[in-house]
C-alpha positions as CSV (number, residue, x, y, z in Angstrom):
1,X,-28.1,-156.5,119.4
2,X,-25.8,-153.5,118.7
3,X,-25.9,-151.1,121.6
4,X,-27.8,-148.1,121.1
5,X,-25.9,-144.5,121.2
6,X,-27.3,-143.8,124.9
7,X,-26.1,-146.8,125.7
8,X,-22.8,-146.3,124.4
9,X,-22.7,-142.7,126.4
10,X,-23.7,-144.0,129.4
11,X,-21.2,-147.2,129.4
12,X,-18.5,-144.5,129.0
13,X,-19.6,-142.0,131.7
14,X,-19.7,-145.3,134.2
15,X,-16.1,-146.2,133.0
16,X,-14.7,-142.8,133.5
17,X,-16.5,-142.2,136.7
18,X,-14.5,-145.5,137.7
19,X,-11.4,-144.4,136.5
20,X,-11.5,-141.2,138.3
21,X,-12.6,-142.5,141.6
22,X,-9.4,-144.9,141.1
23,X,-6.9,-142.2,140.1
24,X,-8.0,-140.3,143.1
25,X,-7.5,-143.2,145.7
26,X,-4.2,-143.4,144.0
27,X,-3.5,-140.2,145.5
28,X,-2.7,-141.8,148.7
29,X,-0.9,-144.9,147.6
30,X,2.5,-145.3,147.0
31,X,3.0,-141.2,147.3
32,X,6.7,-140.7,145.9
33,X,8.8,-137.5,147.1
34,X,12.0,-135.8,145.5
35,X,12.6,-132.5,147.1
36,X,9.9,-130.4,146.5
37,X,8.3,-132.5,143.6
38,X,5.9,-135.5,144.1
39,X,4.1,-137.7,141.8
40,X,1.7,-140.9,142.2
41,X,0.5,-143.2,139.9
42,X,-3.0,-141.5,139.4
43,X,-1.5,-140.3,136.0
44,X,-1.4,-143.9,134.8
45,X,-4.9,-144.8,135.7
46,X,-6.1,-141.9,133.6
47,X,-3.7,-142.9,130.6
48,X,-5.4,-146.2,130.9
49,X,-8.5,-145.1,131.1
50,X,-7.8,-142.3,128.0
51,X,-6.6,-145.5,125.8
52,X,-9.5,-147.2,126.6
53,X,-12.2,-144.1,126.3
54,X,-10.3,-141.4,124.0
55,X,-8.1,-138.2,124.4
56,X,-10.9,-136.1,125.3
57,X,-12.0,-138.3,128.1
58,X,-8.5,-138.2,129.3
59,X,-8.4,-134.6,129.4
60,X,-11.8,-134.0,131.2
61,X,-10.3,-136.9,134.0
62,X,-7.4,-135.0,134.3
63,X,-9.4,-131.9,134.9
64,X,-11.6,-133.7,137.3
65,X,-9.4,-135.4,139.3
66,X,-6.9,-132.6,139.7
67,X,-10.0,-130.2,141.0
68,X,-10.9,-133.3,143.4
69,X,-7.4,-133.0,144.9
70,X,-7.5,-129.4,144.8
71,X,-11.0,-129.1,146.7
72,X,-10.3,-132.0,149.3
73,X,-6.5,-133.0,150.4
74,X,-4.1,-130.3,148.2
75,X,-2.1,-128.4,150.3
76,X,-0.5,-126.8,147.3
77,X,-3.2,-124.8,146.1
78,X,-3.5,-123.2,142.8
79,X,-0.2,-124.2,142.0
80,X,-0.8,-128.1,142.9
81,X,-3.8,-127.9,141.1
82,X,-2.0,-126.7,137.5
83,X,0.6,-128.8,138.0
84,X,-1.2,-131.8,138.7
85,X,-3.4,-131.0,135.5
86,X,-0.7,-130.1,133.0
87,X,1.4,-133.2,134.2
88,X,-1.8,-135.9,133.7
89,X,-3.2,-134.4,130.9
90,X,0.4,-134.0,128.8
91,X,0.9,-137.5,129.5
92,X,-2.5,-139.2,128.9
93,X,-4.1,-136.9,126.4
94,X,-1.0,-137.7,124.0
95,X,-0.7,-141.1,124.5
96,X,-4.3,-141.7,123.9
97,X,-4.4,-139.2,121.1
98,X,-1.5,-141.6,119.2
99,X,-2.9,-144.8,120.4
100,X,-6.6,-143.7,119.0
101,X,-4.9,-143.9,115.3
102,X,-2.7,-147.1,115.9
103,X,-4.4,-149.8,118.1
104,X,-1.9,-152.3,117.9
105,X,1.0,-153.3,120.2
106,X,3.6,-150.8,118.6
107,X,1.4,-148.2,118.4
108,X,0.8,-148.4,122.3
109,X,4.4,-148.4,123.0
110,X,5.1,-145.6,120.4
111,X,2.0,-143.9,122.0
112,X,3.7,-144.0,125.6
113,X,6.9,-142.8,124.5
114,X,5.5,-139.7,123.2
115,X,3.4,-139.3,126.3
116,X,6.5,-139.2,128.3
117,X,8.1,-136.7,126.3
118,X,5.2,-134.9,126.1
119,X,5.2,-135.1,129.9
120,X,8.9,-133.5,130.0
121,X,8.3,-130.9,127.4
122,X,5.3,-129.8,129.2
123,X,6.6,-130.0,132.5
124,X,9.6,-128.0,132.4
125,X,8.3,-124.9,130.7
126,X,5.4,-124.9,133.2
127,X,8.0,-124.9,136.0
128,X,10.1,-122.4,134.5
129,X,6.9,-120.2,134.3
130,X,4.7,-121.5,137.0
131,X,6.8,-122.1,139.9
132,X,8.7,-119.0,140.7
133,X,5.3,-117.1,140.7
134,X,3.9,-119.4,143.4
135,X,6.9,-120.3,145.3
136,X,8.7,-116.9,145.2
137,X,12.0,-118.1,143.6
138,X,14.0,-116.6,140.7
139,X,13.9,-118.0,137.8
140,X,17.7,-118.5,137.6
141,X,17.2,-121.0,140.7
142,X,14.6,-123.0,138.6
143,X,16.6,-123.3,135.3
144,X,19.8,-124.5,137.5
145,X,17.3,-127.5,138.8
146,X,16.6,-128.9,135.3
147,X,19.6,-131.0,134.8
148,X,19.7,-132.2,138.0
149,X,16.1,-132.5,139.1
150,X,13.7,-131.3,136.9
151,X,14.3,-133.0,133.7
152,X,15.3,-136.3,135.8
153,X,12.4,-136.4,137.9
154,X,9.9,-136.0,134.9
155,X,11.8,-138.5,133.0
156,X,11.3,-141.2,135.7
157,X,7.8,-140.2,136.6
158,X,6.8,-140.4,133.1
159,X,8.8,-144.1,132.5
160,X,6.9,-145.2,135.8
161,X,3.6,-144.5,134.9
162,X,4.7,-146.0,131.2
163,X,5.3,-149.1,133.1
164,X,2.5,-149.4,135.4
165,X,-0.1,-148.2,131.9
166,X,2.0,-151.5,130.3
167,X,1.1,-153.5,133.5
168,X,-2.4,-152.9,134.4
169,X,-3.8,-152.3,131.0
170,X,-4.7,-156.0,130.0
171,X,-6.3,-157.0,133.4
172,X,-8.6,-153.8,133.8
173,X,-9.6,-154.0,130.5
174,X,-10.4,-157.5,130.6
175,X,-12.1,-156.8,133.9
176,X,-14.5,-154.5,132.1
177,X,-15.0,-156.9,129.3
178,X,-16.1,-159.2,131.9
179,X,-18.2,-156.5,133.3
180,X,-19.8,-155.9,130.1
181,X,-18.5,-152.6,129.9
182,X,-16.6,-153.3,126.7
183,X,-18.2,-155.0,123.8
184,X,-17.0,-157.6,122.2
185,X,-17.3,-156.2,118.7
186,X,-14.7,-153.7,120.0
187,X,-11.9,-156.9,120.2
188,X,-13.3,-158.2,116.9
189,X,-12.6,-154.8,114.8
190,X,-9.2,-154.4,115.9
191,X,-8.0,-157.6,115.4
192,X,-9.3,-158.2,112.5
193,X,-7.8,-155.0,111.1
194,X,-4.2,-156.1,113.0
195,X,-4.4,-159.3,110.8
196,X,-5.5,-157.4,107.7
197,X,-8.8,-158.8,107.5
198,X,-12.1,-156.8,107.1
199,X,-13.7,-155.6,110.4
200,X,-17.7,-156.4,110.5
201,X,-19.2,-153.5,109.1
202,X,-21.1,-151.3,111.7
203,X,-24.9,-150.7,111.5
204,X,-25.1,-147.5,113.2
205,X,-22.8,-144.7,114.7
206,X,-23.2,-146.1,118.3
207,X,-21.6,-149.0,116.8
208,X,-18.6,-147.4,115.2
209,X,-17.9,-145.2,118.3
210,X,-18.1,-148.4,120.6
211,X,-15.2,-149.7,118.4
212,X,-12.6,-147.4,119.9
213,X,-12.7,-149.6,122.8
214,X,-10.7,-152.3,121.0
215,X,-7.4,-152.8,123.4
216,X,-4.3,-154.0,121.4
217,X,-3.0,-154.8,124.8
218,X,-5.6,-156.9,126.0
219,X,-5.5,-159.4,123.3
220,X,-8.3,-162.0,124.6
221,X,-7.3,-164.7,121.9
222,X,-4.6,-166.1,119.9
223,X,-1.6,-164.8,121.8
224,X,0.8,-167.5,121.5
225,X,1.9,-168.5,125.1
226,X,5.6,-167.6,124.4
227,X,5.2,-164.2,124.1
228,X,2.0,-163.4,127.1
229,X,5.0,-163.0,129.5
230,X,7.3,-160.3,127.2
231,X,4.9,-157.4,128.3
232,X,4.6,-157.4,132.0
233,X,8.0,-158.5,131.9
234,X,9.4,-155.5,130.1
235,X,6.8,-153.1,132.1
236,X,8.1,-154.9,135.7
237,X,11.8,-154.1,134.3
238,X,11.1,-150.8,133.3
239,X,9.5,-149.8,136.7
240,X,12.4,-151.5,138.9
241,X,15.0,-149.4,136.4
242,X,13.1,-146.4,137.1
243,X,12.6,-146.8,141.0
244,X,16.5,-147.3,141.1
245,X,16.9,-143.9,139.2
246,X,14.6,-142.5,141.5
247,X,15.9,-143.6,145.0
248,X,19.6,-143.9,144.3
249,X,20.0,-140.7,141.8
250,X,17.4,-138.6,143.1
251,X,17.6,-139.4,146.4
252,X,13.8,-139.7,146.4
253,X,11.7,-141.8,149.0
254,X,7.8,-142.5,148.9
255,X,5.3,-142.8,151.4
256,X,2.2,-145.0,152.1
257,X,-1.6,-144.6,152.4
258,X,-0.7,-141.1,153.2
259,X,-3.1,-139.4,154.7
């Protein structure tokens, strides 16, 4: 029996609430710092939710998590609110928008790469415009930080979050599938399309909307054993290289379970 439109909406709301809660909790875990810049893996959590639910949900989750942080634990006020929202939205919305139209492994990699580019393309101008106003510094001083701090920091931040997405998307979406928050038909539609076969015809608009949840990164069947390790190993290498650059070249540090 196919899910109704109300059932689809309810499941999406539940899943988005779960991603928002986890993203907020990630604010306290592995908090990375370099000079006055900070980041956590909450953007990766929001991006995973966006890949699963779509770009509009990614935008909404970015805003809600930023507002929650602003209202509860942020010490940077409106400046932190704006920067947190822009960073999360740029990365997750662009990645989920691209992935929405090409749900394959190659599409996922391209989507994350473009998400990293969007993060850099948004945050550099944002720092030039917003940082001088809130931190009472000259724009020229911020410009001088672009090559030695702002550009490498946002590149490392984007690559680390992209690595976390690649590493966690499969187990997260598999867990959602087993929790009956991801419909089996969603998998069938995507993999039939990837193999050049005709996907089952949806019987209602609710069915069609549910098919957007087909995760190419979490292939449940027919993946040769010798290929299953490629994505997690590549993701782990990407994270490791980013960490090396962060600590050795940006002289960054991190805290765990920060209050």
